[in-house]
C-alpha positions as CSV (number, residue, x, y, z in Angstrom):
1,M,49.9,-37.6,-9.3
2,I,51.9,-35.3,-11.5
3,Q,48.7,-33.9,-13.2
4,K,47.2,-33.1,-9.8
5,R,50.4,-31.1,-8.9
6,I,50.4,-29.3,-12.2
7,G,46.7,-28.4,-11.6
8,Q,47.5,-27.1,-8.1
9,W,50.4,-25.0,-9.5
10,A,48.2,-23.6,-12.2
11,V,45.6,-22.5,-9.7
12,M,48.2,-20.9,-7.5
13,A,50.0,-19.2,-10.4
14,V,47.0,-17.9,-12.3
15,A,43.7,-18.0,-10.4
16,V,44.9,-16.5,-7.1
17,P,46.5,-13.4,-8.6
18,L,43.5,-12.9,-10.8
19,A,41.1,-13.2,-7.8
20,A,43.2,-10.7,-5.9
21,A,43.2,-8.3,-8.8
22,G,39.5,-8.6,-9.2
23,A,38.8,-8.0,-5.5
24,R,41.1,-5.0,-5.6
25,R,39.4,-3.5,-8.7
26,L,35.9,-4.2,-7.2
27,S,37.0,-2.5,-4.0
28,H,38.2,0.6,-5.8
29,T,35.0,0.7,-7.9
30,L,32.8,0.5,-4.8
31,E,34.8,3.2,-3.0
32,A,34.6,5.5,-6.1
33,R,30.8,5.1,-6.1
34,R,29.8,5.0,-2.5
35,G,32.9,6.1,-0.5
36,P,34.8,3.8,1.9
37,T,32.5,1.1,3.3
38,G,33.0,-2.1,5.3
39,V,32.7,-4.2,2.2
40,S,35.3,-2.2,0.3
41,R,37.7,-2.5,3.2
42,V,37.2,-6.2,3.5
43,L,37.7,-6.7,-0.3
44,S,40.9,-4.6,-0.1
45,K,42.3,-6.5,2.9
46,G,41.5,-9.8,1.3
47,A,43.3,-8.8,-1.9
48,D,46.3,-7.7,0.2
49,L,46.3,-11.1,1.9
50,L,46.2,-13.0,-1.4
51,R,48.7,-10.8,-3.2
52,P,50.3,-7.7,-1.6
53,Q,50.8,-4.8,-4.0
54,R,54.2,-3.8,-2.7
55,A,57.2,-6.1,-2.4
56,K,58.8,-6.0,0.9
57,R,62.5,-5.1,0.8
58,R,64.9,-7.0,3.0
59,R,68.1,-5.3,4.0
60,F,70.9,-7.4,5.3
61,W,73.1,-4.6,6.8
């Protein structure tokens, strides 16, 4: 039970950010070669869904 949770945590902590970074890099490479296309936009949006680049600031006043 604990090993399963550790495995899930490892996937969330390591694999998901790496996948987002890979998708973002592939998107930038495709745009540099061929210009903006539907595939590059989908890769970029998918990377933003997995891991946004900018942290959202919350203000309490």
